[in-house]
C-alpha positions as CSV (number, residue, x, y, z in Angstrom):
1,M,185.0,238.2,109.5
2,R,182.8,240.4,111.4
3,A,180.8,241.3,108.3
4,K,180.6,237.5,107.8
5,R,179.3,236.7,111.2
6,F,176.8,239.6,110.7
7,D,175.5,238.2,107.5
8,I,175.1,234.8,108.9
9,A,173.4,236.2,111.9
10,R,171.0,238.6,109.8
11,L,170.3,235.4,107.7
12,G,169.3,233.3,110.4
13,V,167.0,236.1,111.9
14,L,165.5,236.3,108.2
15,T,164.9,232.5,107.9
16,A,163.1,232.4,111.4
17,A,161.3,235.2,110.3
18,L,160.1,233.5,107.2
19,A,159.4,230.3,109.0
20,L,157.2,232.2,111.4
21,L,155.1,234.0,108.7
22,V,154.7,230.7,106.8
23,V,153.2,229.5,110.2
24,L,150.9,232.0,110.9
25,W,150.0,232.7,107.5
26,P,146.4,232.0,107.0
27,G,145.5,228.8,105.2
28,S,149.2,227.6,105.0
29,A,149.7,224.0,105.9
30,G,149.4,224.8,108.8
31,V,148.6,225.5,111.4
32,S,148.6,228.0,114.2
33,Y,145.3,229.4,113.0
34,A,143.9,225.8,112.0
35,S,145.1,224.3,115.5
36,S,143.8,227.2,117.2
37,C,140.1,225.9,117.0
38,I,141.4,222.4,118.4
39,D,143.5,224.4,121.2
40,C,140.6,226.3,122.3
41,H,137.9,223.5,122.2
42,S,140.1,221.0,123.8
43,A,140.3,223.3,126.9
44,F,136.8,222.7,127.7
45,D,135.6,220.4,130.4
46,D,132.2,219.8,128.5
47,P,132.8,216.3,126.1
48,E,130.4,217.8,123.7
49,I,132.8,220.4,123.1
50,S,136.1,219.0,123.6
51,G,135.4,215.7,122.2
52,P,135.3,216.4,118.6
53,A,138.6,218.5,118.9
54,K,140.2,215.6,120.5
55,K,139.3,213.0,118.1
56,F,140.2,215.1,114.9
57,H,143.6,214.1,114.9
58,D,142.9,210.7,113.6
59,D,140.4,212.0,111.0
60,V,141.3,211.5,107.4
61,H,140.5,214.8,106.7
62,F,142.9,216.3,109.3
63,Q,145.5,213.8,107.8
64,K,145.2,215.1,104.2
65,G,146.0,218.7,105.5
66,L,142.3,219.8,105.9
67,S,141.2,221.9,109.1
68,C,138.1,222.8,111.0
69,V,137.4,225.9,109.0
70,D,137.3,224.0,105.8
71,C,134.1,222.5,106.8
72,H,132.8,224.8,109.5
73,G,133.9,228.0,108.1
74,G,134.6,231.0,110.4
75,N,137.4,233.3,110.5
76,A,140.0,231.3,112.9
77,S,142.8,233.7,111.9
78,K,141.2,236.8,113.4
79,G,139.9,235.0,116.3
80,Y,143.4,233.6,117.1
81,D,144.9,236.9,116.6
82,E,142.7,238.8,118.8
83,G,141.9,236.0,121.2
84,D,138.0,236.4,120.4
85,P,136.1,233.2,119.8
86,D,133.0,235.2,118.6
87,L,135.3,236.4,116.0
88,A,136.3,232.9,115.1
89,H,132.5,232.1,114.9
90,D,131.6,234.9,112.9
91,R,128.6,234.0,110.5
92,K,129.5,236.6,108.2
93,A,132.9,234.7,107.4
94,G,130.8,231.5,106.5
95,F,130.9,230.1,109.9
96,V,128.1,227.3,110.0
97,G,128.9,225.2,113.3
98,A,127.3,221.8,113.5
99,P,124.7,221.4,110.7
100,K,121.1,220.3,111.0
101,T,120.8,216.8,110.4
102,A,118.6,217.6,107.4
103,D,121.6,219.5,106.0
104,I,124.3,217.0,106.6
105,P,124.2,215.4,103.0
106,K,124.4,218.6,101.4
107,F,127.1,220.0,103.9
108,C,129.2,217.0,102.9
109,A,128.7,217.2,99.2
110,R,130.2,220.6,98.9
111,C,133.5,219.3,98.7
112,H,132.6,215.2,97.9
113,S,130.5,216.3,95.0
114,D,133.1,219.0,93.6
115,I,135.3,216.9,90.7
116,E,138.1,219.5,90.6
117,Y,138.5,219.7,94.4
118,M,138.4,216.1,95.0
119,K,140.9,215.4,92.5
120,K,143.6,217.1,94.6
121,Y,143.0,214.7,97.5
122,N,141.6,211.5,95.9
123,P,141.3,211.1,91.9
124,K,139.6,207.7,92.1
125,L,137.0,208.9,94.7
126,R,133.4,209.0,93.4
127,V,131.6,212.2,93.4
128,D,128.2,210.9,92.9
129,Q,127.6,209.9,96.4
130,Y,125.2,212.7,97.1
131,L,123.3,212.2,94.0
132,E,123.0,208.3,95.1
133,Y,122.1,209.4,98.5
134,R,119.1,211.3,97.4
135,S,117.8,208.4,95.3
136,S,118.1,206.1,98.5
137,V,115.4,205.2,100.9
138,H,117.4,207.0,103.6
139,G,117.9,210.3,101.2
140,K,114.0,210.1,100.1
141,R,113.1,210.2,103.8
142,L,115.3,212.8,104.9
143,E,113.8,215.0,102.2
144,S,110.3,214.4,103.3
145,G,111.3,215.5,106.7
146,D,112.3,212.4,108.7
147,T,115.5,213.2,110.5
148,K,115.7,209.9,112.1
149,V,117.2,208.1,108.9
150,A,120.7,207.6,108.4
151,T,123.0,210.6,106.8
152,C,126.6,210.4,106.1
153,V,127.9,211.0,109.5
154,S,125.6,207.8,110.8
155,C,127.8,205.4,109.0
156,H,131.3,207.3,108.5
157,G,131.3,209.1,111.9
158,V,132.1,212.9,112.5
159,H,135.5,214.0,113.6
160,D,137.0,210.7,113.6
161,I,136.3,209.5,109.9
162,M,138.5,206.7,108.9
163,P,139.4,205.8,105.3
164,V,137.2,203.1,104.0
165,K,140.1,200.4,104.1
166,D,140.9,201.1,107.7
167,T,140.2,198.3,109.7
168,R,138.7,200.6,112.4
169,A,136.5,202.3,110.0
170,P,132.7,201.6,110.7
171,V,132.3,201.1,107.1
172,Y,135.4,199.0,106.8
173,K,134.0,195.5,105.0
174,T,133.9,193.5,108.4
175,N,132.1,196.2,110.2
176,V,129.5,197.4,107.8
177,A,126.7,194.8,109.3
178,K,127.3,196.1,112.8
179,T,127.0,199.4,111.7
180,C,123.7,199.0,110.0
181,S,122.5,197.0,112.9
182,G,122.9,200.2,115.3
183,C,119.7,201.3,113.9
184,H,118.3,198.4,112.2
185,S,118.4,196.0,115.0
186,N,117.0,198.6,117.4
187,A,113.2,197.5,117.5
188,K,112.2,200.9,119.5
189,Y,114.0,203.1,116.9
190,M,112.6,201.1,114.0
191,E,109.2,200.6,115.2
192,P,107.5,203.6,112.9
193,Y,108.8,201.8,109.8
194,H,107.2,198.6,110.5
195,I,110.1,196.6,109.3
196,P,111.9,193.4,110.9
197,T,114.9,194.1,113.2
198,N,116.4,190.6,113.3
199,Q,118.3,191.1,110.0
200,F,121.7,191.1,111.8
201,D,121.1,188.0,114.0
202,L,119.8,186.1,110.6
203,Y,122.8,187.6,108.6
204,S,125.4,186.7,111.2
205,A,124.1,182.9,111.3
206,S,124.3,182.6,107.2
207,V,126.7,181.3,105.1
208,H,127.7,184.9,103.9
209,G,128.1,186.2,107.8
210,E,130.0,183.0,108.8
211,K,132.5,183.4,105.8
212,L,132.8,187.3,106.5
213,L,132.4,188.0,110.3
214,K,133.9,184.6,111.6
215,E,136.4,183.4,108.7
216,G,137.5,186.9,107.6
217,D,136.5,186.5,104.2
218,L,136.5,189.6,102.5
219,A,135.0,188.2,99.1
220,A,131.6,187.3,101.4
221,P,128.8,189.9,100.9
222,T,127.6,192.3,103.3
223,C,124.7,194.7,103.8
224,N,126.0,197.3,101.1
225,N,126.8,194.6,98.6
226,C,123.2,193.9,98.0
227,H,121.4,197.1,99.1
228,G,124.1,199.5,98.0
229,N,125.8,202.3,100.3
230,H,124.9,205.8,99.7
231,G,122.0,204.6,97.1
232,A,120.7,202.0,99.9
233,T,117.5,200.5,98.9
234,P,115.9,197.2,99.5
235,P,116.3,195.2,96.3
236,G,112.6,195.0,94.6
237,L,111.2,191.9,93.6
238,M,112.7,191.5,90.2
239,S,116.0,192.9,91.3
240,V,116.8,190.5,94.0
241,S,118.4,188.0,91.4
242,N,120.3,190.9,89.8
243,S,121.9,191.5,93.3
244,C,122.7,187.7,94.0
245,G,123.7,187.7,90.3
246,E,126.6,190.0,90.9
247,C,128.4,187.1,92.5
248,H,126.5,184.0,91.5
249,A,126.5,185.0,87.7
250,N,126.2,181.5,86.3
251,N,122.9,180.5,88.7
252,L,121.2,183.7,87.4
253,E,122.2,183.0,83.7
254,Y,120.8,179.4,84.0
255,F,117.9,180.6,86.1
256,N,117.0,183.2,83.4
257,E,116.6,180.1,80.8
258,S,114.6,178.4,83.1
259,P,110.8,177.9,83.2
260,H,110.7,179.2,86.9
261,K,111.8,182.6,85.4
262,E,108.4,183.4,83.9
263,A,106.3,181.4,86.7
264,F,108.0,183.4,89.4
265,A,107.3,186.6,87.9
266,D,103.5,185.6,87.4
267,L,103.4,184.4,91.2
268,G,105.2,187.6,92.4
269,V,108.0,185.5,93.9
270,G,111.3,186.6,94.5
271,E,113.7,184.6,92.2
272,C,116.6,183.7,94.6
273,D,115.1,184.3,98.0
274,A,112.3,181.8,97.4
275,C,114.3,179.1,97.7
276,H,117.5,180.3,99.6
277,G,116.3,183.0,101.8
278,H,118.0,186.5,101.9
279,H,119.3,187.5,105.3
280,D,119.5,183.8,106.6
281,V,121.1,182.4,103.5
282,N,122.3,178.8,104.3
283,K,125.0,176.9,102.7
284,T,123.6,174.9,99.8
285,N,123.7,171.0,100.0
286,D,122.5,168.4,97.7
287,T,119.6,167.3,99.5
288,M,117.8,170.6,98.4
289,L,117.5,169.1,95.2
290,G,114.7,166.2,94.6
291,V,111.6,165.2,96.4
292,G,113.1,164.0,99.9
293,D,111.9,165.5,103.2
294,E,114.9,168.2,102.9
295,A,114.2,169.0,99.4
296,I,113.0,172.7,98.5
297,C,111.2,171.5,95.4
298,V,108.4,169.7,97.0
299,T,107.7,173.2,99.0
300,C,105.7,174.2,95.7
301,H,105.5,170.9,93.6
302,D,103.1,168.0,94.4
303,Q,103.6,164.6,93.5
304,G,102.3,163.9,90.0
305,D,102.8,167.5,88.7
306,P,105.6,168.0,86.0
307,G,108.0,170.1,88.3
308,Y,107.8,167.0,91.0
309,Q,108.9,164.7,88.2
310,T,111.9,166.8,86.7
311,A,112.8,167.4,90.4
312,A,112.9,163.7,90.9
313,A,114.6,162.7,87.5
314,M,117.4,165.5,88.2
315,A,117.9,164.1,91.8
316,T,118.4,160.8,90.4
317,E,120.8,161.6,87.7
318,F,122.8,163.6,90.2
319,D,122.8,161.0,92.8
320,T,123.8,158.6,90.3
321,L,127.0,160.4,89.4
322,K,127.8,161.2,93.0
323,A,128.0,157.5,93.7
324,M,129.8,156.4,90.9
325,L,132.2,159.2,91.6
326,G,132.8,157.9,95.0
327,E,133.1,154.4,93.9
328,A,136.0,155.5,91.2
329,R,137.9,157.5,93.8
330,T,137.9,154.6,96.2
331,L,139.0,152.3,93.4
332,L,141.6,154.8,92.5
333,N,143.1,155.3,95.8
334,K,143.3,151.5,96.4
335,A,145.3,151.2,93.3
336,E,147.6,153.8,94.3
337,R,148.1,152.7,97.7
338,G,149.3,149.6,96.0
339,G,152.1,151.5,94.1
340,V,150.3,151.6,90.9
341,N,150.8,154.7,88.7
342,V,147.2,156.2,88.4
343,S,147.9,159.6,87.1
344,L,146.0,159.3,84.0
345,G,142.7,158.2,86.4
346,K,143.3,161.1,88.6
347,F,142.9,163.5,85.5
348,D,139.8,162.0,84.5
349,L,138.5,162.2,87.8
350,H,139.3,165.9,88.1
351,T,137.1,166.0,84.9
352,A,134.3,164.1,86.4
353,D,134.4,166.2,89.8
354,D,134.1,169.5,87.6
355,A,131.2,167.9,85.9
356,L,129.6,167.3,89.5
357,V,130.4,171.1,90.4
358,K,128.9,172.2,87.0
359,A,125.6,170.1,87.8
360,R,125.3,171.8,90.9
361,T,125.1,175.3,89.2
362,A,123.0,173.8,86.2
363,V,120.1,172.6,88.7
364,H,119.2,176.2,88.2
365,Y,117.9,175.2,84.7
366,F,115.3,173.2,86.1
367,D,115.5,171.3,82.8
368,T,116.5,167.8,82.3
369,S,117.3,168.6,78.5
370,K,119.9,171.0,79.7
371,F,120.8,169.4,83.0
372,N,121.6,165.9,81.9
373,P,124.4,166.5,79.4
374,I,126.6,167.6,82.2
375,I,125.4,164.8,84.1
376,V,126.2,162.3,81.1
377,S,129.5,164.2,80.5
378,G,130.6,163.5,84.3
379,V,129.4,159.8,83.9
380,S,131.6,159.3,80.9
381,A,134.8,160.7,82.5
382,T,133.9,158.5,85.7
383,E,133.5,155.3,83.4
384,N,137.0,156.2,82.2
385,V,138.4,156.5,85.8
386,M,136.7,153.1,86.5
387,D,138.2,151.3,83.5
388,L,141.8,152.8,84.6
389,G,141.0,151.8,88.0
390,N,140.2,148.0,87.2
391,K,143.3,148.0,85.0
392,A,145.2,149.3,87.8
393,M,143.8,146.9,90.2
394,W,144.5,144.0,87.6
395,D,148.1,145.2,87.2
396,L,148.5,145.1,91.0
397,K,147.0,141.7,91.1
398,L,149.5,140.4,88.5
399,R,152.2,142.0,90.5
400,Q,151.1,140.0,93.4
401,I,150.6,137.0,91.8
402,G,154.0,137.4,90.3
403,L,155.3,138.0,93.7
404,G,153.9,134.9,95.1
405,F,155.7,132.8,92.5
406,T,159.1,134.7,92.8
407,L,159.2,134.9,96.3
408,P,159.3,131.0,97.1
409,L,162.3,130.9,94.3
410,V,164.0,133.5,95.7
411,L,164.0,131.9,99.3
412,L,164.9,128.9,97.6
413,V,168.1,130.1,96.1
414,A,169.0,131.9,99.3
415,L,168.6,128.8,101.2
416,A,170.8,126.9,98.4
417,L,173.4,129.6,98.8
418,Y,173.6,129.3,102.5
419,L,173.7,125.6,102.3
420,K,176.4,126.1,100.0
421,I,178.5,128.7,101.7
422,R,178.4,126.1,105.0
423,Q,179.6,123.3,102.6
424,I,182.5,125.2,101.6
425,E,183.5,126.2,105.0
426,R,183.3,122.6,106.4
427,R,185.9,121.6,103.7
428,K,188.3,124.3,104.6
429,P,191.6,122.6,106.0
430,I,192.1,122.8,109.8
431,P,195.2,125.0,110.3
């Protein structure tokens, strides 16, 4: 019995010793050596020293099991064992401390450009961010010596870096515009670059900004959807449409087949933003087409030129379809309220509505020979709706006429029955 108890006790001591060894072993999960940096730095009153350590527990790198030495180097184990910070900060052991601004992209790229290393943490994460950054306006300026430009930490943070899908992250979809505006809305900071600083205000009031920032529609674009993120560069004159075309593919396809394609290139005019703007893109409406006071076409086309005539003709055809659709819908609704089955009419009405939607996109052809067939298909479907609606209304009228004839007869029969019942009651003998 004593031997058995001794073995159990010895086993307990051995287990505890192994556990302690695991904790203290350099680079093991963990932790004592890794947390020694945090423990030491957190004890300082200076927020510049203690702040990063206090934030790091929420950092995605810490959550993945990485520690201070994985980025900053040094010899945490020796510093921990001997209680000497200078040993922990040993330059010979690779300690780099806080990297200079010009070195930050390459500093992060040590891991984020290493394919094999990144596979261990996130196999789906791209490893070409550094190459993209070097191709960006920010990257090129940084390499030329401009340290005011954005680097990795400007957008992602430093010791409290969140995953991109974390709603708290400055690079989460709904936070991107505000993050970019941190520099780009600062007039004094941006003064040397001679570029506008009202982009965020314009974007916030645009149809894209309204959708994303106010309605939370994550399908709406933000800064990096058009400019790129790590390879951020303002779209060039001929690439503006490619940016817009990522979402508005049909509009781009039709525009490329339009007479405006070559004309805009010759004039040096941006393809999409010439009519829609860029940061201040407003919600489109049908009055933009044509030659009315709110029409965009008259910005370039004067009365009498071919473009003016095309715009006027397209607007007339479009308005005709809209008016017919409105009349057909009213007719169908009236028949349905009367109790007539109008399901076939509703099917054709959907077809006509689709044609109207397609016509709004086909406007970008700026060519009546391609635009009118879509209008004609919508008009044809609308005419079918009108025919079905008129038949439904005639059916309803016949029902009303029939009811007009039958109702008096029903009332007359009811009266006759009442009188007959009274007559029978009067004939009953008195008991």
